N, CA, C and O atoms as a GROMACS GRO file, in nm:
protein
  404
    1MET      N    1  22.192   7.945  11.261
    1MET     CA    2  22.121   8.062  11.216
    1MET      C    3  22.001   8.023  11.129
    1MET      O    4  21.891   8.077  11.143
    2LYS      N    5  22.026   7.925  11.039
    2LYS     CA    6  21.919   7.882  10.950
    2LYS      C    7  21.808   7.811  11.028
    2LYS      O    8  21.690   7.824  10.994
    3THR      N    9  21.845   7.737  11.131
    3THR     CA   10  21.744   7.664  11.208
    3THR      C   11  21.658   7.761  11.288
    3THR      O   12  21.538   7.742  11.303
    4ALA      N   13  21.721   7.866  11.340
    4ALA     CA   14  21.645   7.965  11.415
    4ALA      C   15  21.549   8.039  11.322
    4ALA      O   16  21.435   8.068  11.360
    5LEU      N   17  21.593   8.070  11.201
    5LEU     CA   18  21.508   8.138  11.104
    5LEU      C   19  21.394   8.047  11.059
    5LEU      O   20  21.281   8.094  11.041
    6LEU      N   21  21.422   7.919  11.041
    6LEU     CA   22  21.319   7.823  11.004
    6LEU      C   23  21.216   7.807  11.117
    6LEU      O   24  21.095   7.801  11.092
    7ALA      N   25  21.265   7.801  11.241
    7ALA     CA   26  21.174   7.789  11.356
    7ALA      C   27  21.085   7.914  11.367
    7ALA      O   28  20.967   7.902  11.397
    8LEU      N   29  21.141   8.031  11.345
    8LEU     CA   30  21.064   8.155  11.349
    8LEU      C   31  20.959   8.157  11.237
    8LEU      O   32  20.846   8.200  11.259
    9PHE      N   33  20.996   8.111  11.119
    9PHE     CA   34  20.903   8.106  11.007
    9PHE      C   35  20.787   8.011  11.037
    9PHE      O   36  20.672   8.043  11.008
   10ILE      N   37  20.816   7.897  11.093
   10ILE     CA   38  20.711   7.799  11.126
   10ILE      C   39  20.621   7.854  11.236
   10ILE      O   40  20.499   7.838  11.230
   11LEU      N   41  20.679   7.919  11.335
   11LEU     CA   42  20.601   7.978  11.445
   11LEU      C   43  20.508   8.087  11.392
   11LEU      O   44  20.390   8.090  11.428
   12CYS      N   45  20.558   8.175  11.307
   12CYS     CA   46  20.474   8.282  11.251
   12CYS      C   47  20.365   8.224  11.162
   12CYS      O   48  20.253   8.275  11.161
   13GLY      N   49  20.396   8.118  11.087
   13GLY     CA   50  20.296   8.056  11.002
   13GLY      C   51  20.184   7.994  11.083
   13GLY      O   52  20.067   8.009  11.047
   14THR      N   53  20.216   7.925  11.190
   14THR     CA   54  20.111   7.864  11.273
   14THR      C   55  20.028   7.971  11.343
   14THR      O   56  19.908   7.954  11.360
   15LEU      N   57  20.090   8.080  11.383
   15LEU     CA   58  20.014   8.188  11.446
   15LEU      C   59  19.918   8.252  11.346
   15LEU      O   60  19.806   8.288  11.383
   16ALA      N   61  19.961   8.268  11.222
   16ALA     CA   62  19.873   8.328  11.121
   16ALA      C   63  19.754   8.238  11.092
   16ALA      O   64  19.642   8.287  11.079
   17PHE      N   65  19.776   8.106  11.082
   17PHE     CA   66  19.664   8.014  11.059
   17PHE      C   67  19.574   8.008  11.182
   17PHE      O   68  19.453   7.990  11.168
   18GLY      N   69  19.630   8.021  11.299
   18GLY     CA   70  19.550   8.017  11.421
   18GLY      C   71  19.457   8.137  11.433
   18GLY      O   72  19.348   8.125  11.489
   19GLN      N   73  19.498   8.252  11.381
   19GLN     CA   74  19.413   8.370  11.388
   19GLN      C   75  19.296   8.360  11.291
   19GLN      O   76  19.188   8.412  11.320
   20ALA      N   77  19.315   8.295  11.177
   20ALA     CA   78  19.212   8.289  11.075
   20ALA      C   79  19.120   8.169  11.092
   20ALA      O   80  19.028   8.152  11.011
   21ALA      N   81  19.140   8.085  11.192
   21ALA     CA   82  19.064   7.961  11.203
   21ALA      C   83  18.919   7.984  11.242
   21ALA      O   84  18.830   7.923  11.182
   22GLY      N   85  18.891   8.068  11.336
   22GLY     CA   86  18.755   8.083  11.387
   22GLY      C   87  18.684   8.207  11.340
   22GLY      O   88  18.602   8.261  11.415
   23VAL      N   89  18.710   8.254  11.221
   23VAL     CA   90  18.652   8.379  11.173
   23VAL      C   91  18.512   8.353  11.119
   23VAL      O   92  18.491   8.259  11.043
   24GLN      N   93  18.416   8.436  11.158
   24GLN     CA   94  18.280   8.428  11.107
   24GLN      C   95  18.273   8.496  10.970
   24GLN      O   96  18.353   8.585  10.942
   25PRO      N   97  18.180   8.457  10.886
   25PRO     CA   98  18.167   8.525  10.756
   25PRO      C   99  18.121   8.670  10.776
   25PRO      O  100  18.049   8.701  10.870
   26LEU      N  101  18.164   8.756  10.687
   26LEU     CA  102  18.134   8.898  10.699
   26LEU      C  103  17.989   8.931  10.661
   26LEU      O  104  17.938   9.035  10.702
   27VAL      N  105  17.923   8.846  10.584
   27VAL     CA  106  17.786   8.872  10.540
   27VAL      C  107  17.690   8.822  10.646
   27VAL      O  108  17.689   8.704  10.679
   28GLU      N  109  17.608   8.912  10.700
   28GLU     CA  110  17.510   8.874  10.801
   28GLU      C  111  17.377   8.846  10.732
   28GLU      O  112  17.345   8.911  10.632
   29PRO      N  113  17.300   8.753  10.784
   29PRO     CA  114  17.169   8.729  10.724
   29PRO      C  115  17.077   8.848  10.749
   29PRO      O  116  17.090   8.915  10.852
   30PRO      N  117  16.984   8.876  10.658
   30PRO     CA  118  16.894   8.990  10.678
   30PRO      C  119  16.799   8.966  10.794
   30PRO      O  120  16.767   8.852  10.827
   31ASN      N  121  16.754   9.074  10.856
   31ASN     CA  122  16.662   9.063  10.969
   31ASN      C  123  16.526   9.015  10.921
   31ASN      O  124  16.474   9.064  10.821
   32GLN      N  125  16.470   8.919  10.992
   32GLN     CA  126  16.337   8.868  10.960
   32GLN      C  127  16.238   8.932  11.056
   32GLN      O  128  16.247   8.911  11.177
   33ILE      N  129  16.144   9.009  11.004
   33ILE     CA  130  16.042   9.072  11.086
   33ILE      C  131  15.926   8.975  11.101
   33ILE      O  132  15.868   8.931  11.002
   34SER      N  133  15.894   8.941  11.224
   34SER     CA  134  15.786   8.844  11.245
   34SER      C  135  15.652   8.909  11.217
   34SER      O  136  15.635   9.030  11.232
   35ASP      N  137  15.556   8.828  11.175
   35ASP     CA  138  15.424   8.875  11.137
   35ASP      C  139  15.332   8.870  11.258
   35ASP      O  140  15.327   8.768  11.328
   36HIS      N  141  15.258   8.978  11.284
   36HIS     CA  142  15.162   8.984  11.394
   36HIS      C  143  15.024   9.014  11.335
   36HIS      O  144  14.991   9.131  11.316
   37PRO      N  145  14.946   8.914  11.305
   37PRO     CA  146  14.816   8.940  11.241
   37PRO      C  147  14.716   9.007  11.334
   37PRO      O  148  14.623   9.072  11.285
   38GLU      N  149  14.728   8.995  11.466
   38GLU     CA  150  14.633   9.055  11.560
   38GLU      C  151  14.676   9.193  11.606
   38GLU      O  152  14.630   9.240  11.710
   39HIS      N  153  14.760   9.257  11.534
   39HIS     CA  154  14.814   9.386  11.577
   39HIS      C  155  14.705   9.494  11.581
   39HIS      O  156  14.707   9.578  11.672
   40ALA      N  157  14.612   9.496  11.487
   40ALA     CA  158  14.514   9.604  11.477
   40ALA      C  159  14.374   9.563  11.521
   40ALA      O  160  14.278   9.634  11.492
   41ILE      N  161  14.361   9.451  11.590
   41ILE     CA  162  14.229   9.408  11.634
   41ILE      C  163  14.192   9.483  11.762
   41ILE      O  164  14.276   9.504  11.849
   42GLN      N  165  14.064   9.524  11.770
   42GLN     CA  166  14.017   9.594  11.889
   42GLN      C  167  13.996   9.494  12.002
   42GLN      O  168  13.944   9.384  11.982
   43HIS      N  169  14.038   9.533  12.119
   43HIS     CA  170  14.018   9.451  12.238
   43HIS      C  171  14.006   9.543  12.358
   43HIS      O  172  14.030   9.663  12.348
   44ASP      N  173  13.969   9.486  12.475
   44ASP     CA  174  13.950   9.566  12.595
   44ASP      C  175  14.083   9.625  12.642
   44ASP      O  176  14.190   9.568  12.622
   45MET      N  177  14.072   9.741  12.703
   45MET     CA  178  14.190   9.806  12.755
   45MET      C  179  14.229   9.741  12.887
   45MET      O  180  14.146   9.678  12.952
   46GLY      N  181  14.352   9.755  12.924
   46GLY     CA  182  14.401   9.698  13.049
   46GLY      C  183  14.354   9.777  13.168
   46GLY      O  184  14.293   9.883  13.154
   47THR      N  185  14.383   9.726  13.286
   47THR     CA  186  14.342   9.794  13.410
   47THR      C  187  14.430   9.916  13.432
   47THR      O  188  14.545   9.921  13.388
   48VAL      N  189  14.374  10.014  13.500
   48VAL     CA  190  14.444  10.138  13.526
   48VAL      C  191  14.541  10.116  13.643
   48VAL      O  192  14.501  10.066  13.748
   49THR      N  193  14.665  10.153  13.624
   49THR     CA  194  14.763  10.148  13.731
   49THR      C  195  14.825  10.285  13.745
   49THR      O  196  14.858  10.350  13.646
   50SER      N  197  14.841  10.329  13.867
   50SER     CA  198  14.898  10.460  13.893
   50SER      C  199  15.050  10.450  13.893
   50SER      O  200  15.108  10.358  13.952
   51VAL      N  201  15.113  10.543  13.827
   51VAL     CA  202  15.258  10.547  13.826
   51VAL      C  203  15.312  10.647  13.927
   51VAL      O  204  15.433  10.665  13.939
   52MET      N  205  15.222  10.712  13.999
   52MET     CA  206  15.265  10.809  14.099
   52MET      C  207  15.312  10.736  14.223
   52MET      O  208  15.257  10.632  14.260
   53GLU      N  209  15.412  10.789  14.287
   53GLU     CA  210  15.466  10.731  14.408
   53GLU      C  211  15.373  10.762  14.524
   53GLU      O  212  15.323  10.874  14.536
   54VAL      N  213  15.351  10.664  14.608
   54VAL     CA  214  15.267  10.686  14.725
   54VAL      C  215  15.354  10.754  14.830
   54VAL      O  216  15.450  10.696  14.879
   55SER      N  217  15.318  10.875  14.863
   55SER     CA  218  15.396  10.948  14.962
   55SER      C  219  15.305  11.044  15.035
   55SER      O  220  15.197  11.080  14.987
   56GLY      N  221  15.349  11.084  15.148
   56GLY     CA  222  15.275  11.182  15.227
   56GLY      C  223  15.373  11.279  15.288
   56GLY      O  224  15.494  11.258  15.284
   57SER      N  225  15.321  11.383  15.345
   57SER     CA  226  15.410  11.479  15.408
   57SER      C  227  15.438  11.435  15.551
   57SER      O  228  15.350  11.383  15.620
   58THR      N  229  15.560  11.456  15.595
   58THR     CA  230  15.600  11.417  15.729
   58THR      C  231  15.621  11.543  15.810
   58THR      O  232  15.688  11.637  15.767
   59TRP      N  233  15.564  11.543  15.927
   59TRP     CA  234  15.577  11.660  16.013
   59TRP      C  235  15.580  11.611  16.156
   59TRP      O  236  15.500  11.524  16.193
   60GLY      N  237  15.669  11.663  16.235
   60GLY     CA  238  15.679  11.618  16.373
   60GLY      C  239  15.697  11.733  16.468
   60GLY      O  240  15.737  11.843  16.428
   61HIS      N  241  15.668  11.708  16.594
   61HIS     CA  242  15.683  11.810  16.697
   61HIS      C  243  15.814  11.788  16.771
   61HIS      O  244  15.860  11.674  16.784
   62GLY      N  245  15.873  11.893  16.817
   62GLY     CA  246  15.990  11.884  16.903
   62GLY      C  247  16.119  11.857  16.831
   62GLY      O  248  16.216  11.817  16.895
   63GLU      N  249  16.125  11.876  16.702
   63GLU     CA  250  16.251  11.856  16.631
   63GLU      C  251  16.344  11.972  16.663
   63GLU      O  252  16.303  12.088  16.667
   64ARG      N  253  16.470  11.937  16.684
   64ARG     CA  254  16.569  12.039  16.715
   64ARG      C  255  16.649  12.073  16.591
   64ARG      O  256  16.682  11.983  16.513
   65PRO      N  257  16.682  12.198  16.570
   65PRO     CA  258  16.764  12.234  16.454
   65PRO      C  259  16.906  12.179  16.470
   65PRO      O  260  16.951  12.150  16.581
   66LEU      N  261  16.975  12.165  16.359
   66LEU     CA  262  17.107  12.106  16.359
   66LEU      C  263  17.207  12.189  16.438
   66LEU      O  264  17.298  12.133  16.500
   67TRP      N  265  17.193  12.320  16.438
   67TRP     CA  266  17.290  12.402  16.508
   67TRP      C  267  17.284  12.381  16.659
   67TRP      O  268  17.379  12.414  16.729
   68GLU      N  269  17.172  12.328  16.711
   68GLU     CA  270  17.165  12.298  16.854
   68GLU      C  271  17.228  12.163  16.887
   68GLU      O  272  17.276  12.143  16.998
   69VAL      N  273  17.226  12.072  16.794
   69VAL     CA  274  17.270  11.935  16.819
   69VAL      C  275  17.414  11.911  16.779
   69VAL      O  276  17.487  11.841  16.849
   70ALA      N  277  17.457  11.968  16.668
   70ALA     CA  278  17.590  11.940  16.614
   70ALA      C  279  17.698  11.994  16.707
   70ALA      O  280  17.681  12.100  16.768
   71PRO      N  281  17.809  11.921  16.719
   71PRO     CA  282  17.917  11.969  16.805
   71PRO      C  283  17.983  12.093  16.745
   71PRO      O  284  17.996  12.106  16.623
   72ARG      N  285  18.024  12.181  16.832
   72ARG     CA  286  18.090  12.302  16.786
   72ARG      C  287  18.238  12.274  16.762
   72ARG      O  288  18.305  12.209  16.843
   73THR      N  289  18.287  12.322  16.651
   73THR     CA  290  18.429  12.307  16.620
   73THR      C  291  18.490  12.446  16.611
   73THR      O  292  18.435  12.536  16.548
   74ASN      N  293  18.603  12.460  16.673
   74ASN     CA  294  18.675  12.586  16.666
   74ASN      C  295  18.772  12.578  16.550
   74ASN      O  296  18.876  12.512  16.559
   75GLN      N  297  18.740  12.644  16.442
   75GLN     CA  298  18.825  12.641  16.325
   75GLN      C  299  18.919  12.759  16.328
   75GLN      O  300  18.879  12.872  16.356
   76ILE      N  301  19.045  12.731  16.298
   76ILE     CA  302  19.146  12.837  16.294
   76ILE      C  303  19.142  12.900  16.156
   76ILE      O  304  19.142  12.828  16.056
   77PRO      N  305  19.137  13.032  16.148
   77PRO     CA  306  19.134  13.097  16.016
   77PRO      C  307  19.260  13.064  15.935
   77PRO      O  308  19.367  13.041  15.992
   78LEU      N  309  19.247  13.062  15.804
   78LEU     CA  310  19.359  13.028  15.717
   78LEU      C  311  19.472  13.130  15.726
   78LEU      O  312  19.589  13.095  15.711
   79GLY      N  313  19.438  13.257  15.751
   79GLY     CA  314  19.543  13.359  15.765
   79GLY      C  315  19.633  13.332  15.884
   79GLY      O  316  19.755  13.349  15.874
   80ASP      N  317  19.574  13.288  15.998
   80ASP     CA  318  19.656  13.255  16.114
   80ASP      C  319  19.745  13.134  16.087
   80ASP      O  320  19.860  13.132  16.130
   81ILE      N  321  19.692  13.034  16.017
   81ILE     CA  322  19.773  12.917  15.984
   81ILE      C  323  19.888  12.956  15.892
   81ILE      O  324  20.000  12.906  15.908
   82ALA      N  325  19.863  13.046  15.796
   82ALA     CA  326  19.968  13.090  15.705
   82ALA      C  327  20.077  13.166  15.780
   82ALA      O  328  20.195  13.150  15.750
   83ARG      N  329  20.038  13.249  15.876
   83ARG     CA  330  20.139  13.323  15.954
   83ARG      C  331  20.226  13.229  16.035
   83ARG      O  332  20.348  13.247  16.042
   84VAL      N  333  20.166  13.127  16.097
   84VAL     CA  334  20.243  13.031  16.177
   84VAL      C  335  20.340  12.955  16.087
   84VAL      O  336  20.456  12.935  16.125
   85LEU      N  337  20.296  12.912  15.970
   85LEU     CA  338  20.383  12.839  15.879
   85LEU      C  339  20.496  12.926  15.827
   85LEU      O  340  20.608  12.879  15.810
   86ARG      N  341  20.468  13.056  15.801
   86ARG     CA  342  20.572  13.146  15.756
   86ARG      C  343  20.678  13.166  15.864
   86ARG      O  344  20.798  13.169  15.833
   87LYS      N  345  20.637  13.179  15.990
   87LYS     CA  346  20.733  13.194  16.100
   87LYS      C  347  20.817  13.068  16.117
   87LYS      O  348  20.937  13.077  16.143
   88GLU      N  349  20.755  12.950  16.102
   88GLU     CA  350  20.830  12.825  16.111
   88GLU      C  351  20.931  12.815  15.998
   88GLU      O  352  21.042  12.766  16.018
   89HIS      N  353  20.894  12.860  15.881
   89HIS     CA  354  20.984  12.855  15.766
   89HIS      C  355  21.102  12.950  15.784
   89HIS      O  356  21.214  12.918  15.745
   90GLU      N  357  21.076  13.067  15.841
   90GLU     CA  358  21.184  13.165  15.860
   90GLU      C  359  21.283  13.119  15.966
   90GLU      O  360  21.402  13.146  15.954
   91THR      N  361  21.236  13.050  16.070
   91THR     CA  362  21.324  13.008  16.178
   91THR      C  363  21.384  12.870  16.155
   91THR      O  364  21.464  12.825  16.238
   92ALA      N  365  21.350  12.801  16.048
   92ALA     CA  366  21.403  12.667  16.022
   92ALA      C  367  21.550  12.677  15.983
   92ALA      O  368  21.595  12.780  15.933
   93LYS      N  369  21.625  12.566  16.007
   93LYS     CA  370  21.766  12.564  15.971
   93LYS      C  371  21.781  12.570  15.821
   93LYS      O  372  21.708  12.504  15.747
   94LYS      N  373  21.877  12.648  15.776
   94LYS     CA  374  21.905  12.660  15.635
   94LYS      C  375  22.036  12.590  15.604
   94LYS      O  376  22.122  12.577  15.692
   95ALA      N  377  22.051  12.544  15.482
   95ALA     CA  378  22.175  12.478  15.440
   95ALA      C  379  22.286  12.583  15.427
   95ALA      O  380  22.261  12.695  15.382
   96ARG      N  381  22.408  12.545  15.466
   96ARG     CA  382  22.519  12.640  15.458
   96ARG      C  383  22.577  12.646  15.317
   96ARG      O  384  22.618  12.752  15.271
   97ARG      N  385  22.581  12.531  15.250
   97ARG     CA  386  22.640  12.527  15.117
   97ARG      C  387  22.534  12.481  15.016
   97ARG      O  388  22.447  12.400  15.047
   98CYS      N  389  22.546  12.533  14.901
   98CYS     CA  390  22.456  12.494  14.793
   98CYS      C  391  22.539  12.435  14.681
   98CYS      O  392  22.619  12.505  14.620
   99TRP      N  393  22.521  12.308  14.653
   99TRP     CA  394  22.595  12.239  14.550
   99TRP      C  395  22.515  12.241  14.420
   99TRP      O  396  22.395  12.214  14.419
  100SER      N  397  22.582  12.273  14.315
  100SER     CA  398  22.517  12.267  14.184
  100SER      C  399  22.612  12.198  14.087
  100SER      O  400  22.729  12.233  14.080
  101ASN      N  401  22.562  12.103  14.015
  101ASN     CA  402  22.645  12.028  13.919
  101ASN      C  403  22.613  12.072  13.778
  101ASN      O  404  22.672  12.021  13.683
   0.00000   0.00000   0.00000
């Protein structure tokens, strides 16, 4: 019992020292602002560049609308699906006994 307690104490002690080994100091050095002596000197302006996207309008002849091209799907209304499911539920086999514990 004593050896297990001693081993646990040594293990916890090494873990505690291991956590504190690589800690950086809490005080950070102050920020150094670099000096720019040419900040307010007049000089030539840069070249003009457009930030607008180059685009044009696209227009074509003979385009077909989507309703002419897309395949037709026959969708069954939800009410009809609900009626079919209700009839299947009514005609399904029911349990004869109900066990409750």
